[in-house]
N, C-alpha and C positions, 0 to 999 in steps of 0.2 A: 396903780400898783397891780402887779400880776396876782392872779388868784390860782395858786397851785400848791401842791404838796409833794414831797419826795417820800417814797416808800422803800425801805430797805428790808430785805428778807434775811432771816437768821440762818444758822447752819442747818436747820431742819425746816420742813414746811410749816411747822406749827408756830413759828415765831416771825414777827415782823415789827418794824418800827416806822413811824411816820414823823416827818419834820415839816413844820409850816409856820408861817407868820399868823398869829391870832389877831383878833379884833382889837386887842389892847396894845398892839404894836410890839409884841414880845414873840420870841421864838418858842414854839411848843414842840417838845419831843414826846411822842406817845408810843408806848410799847404794848404790843398785843401778843397774847398767847392763847392758842386754841387747841385743846387736846381733849379727846374723848367727849366732844360736844360741850365742854366747859370753856367759856370764854372769859378771859381776864384782861384787864387793861389798866395801865398806870400812865400818868403823864406828869410832866414838869414844864413850867413856863419860865423862861430866862430873859432878863433884860439884855441889851446889846453887849455891855461890857462882860457880863457873866458868860454869855454865849461865845464871845471871843476867847475868853480864858479856857472854856471847855474845848473849843476847837484846837487851841494850842496844846493843851494837855493830851488830847487824842493823838495829835501828830507826834508828840514826844513818845507816847506809849507805842504807837505804830512803828516808829523807828527802832524800838527795842526788840521787835519781833524778829526772830532769826528763822530763816527759811531753810 
């Protein structure tokens, strides 16, 4: 199994999120926020079926974006 994570940066430099497979074989999404030297982090771990549903929901919402 590959050992890697994906990091996505938010619309400003203070936000980023990381996505990786954790040791319990679940997908973990971790969101970081760093502003004025205050560091905050939240995470959620999803099983495979829930992660698939989230991915489908994200695609649906992305398709609603009008440029």
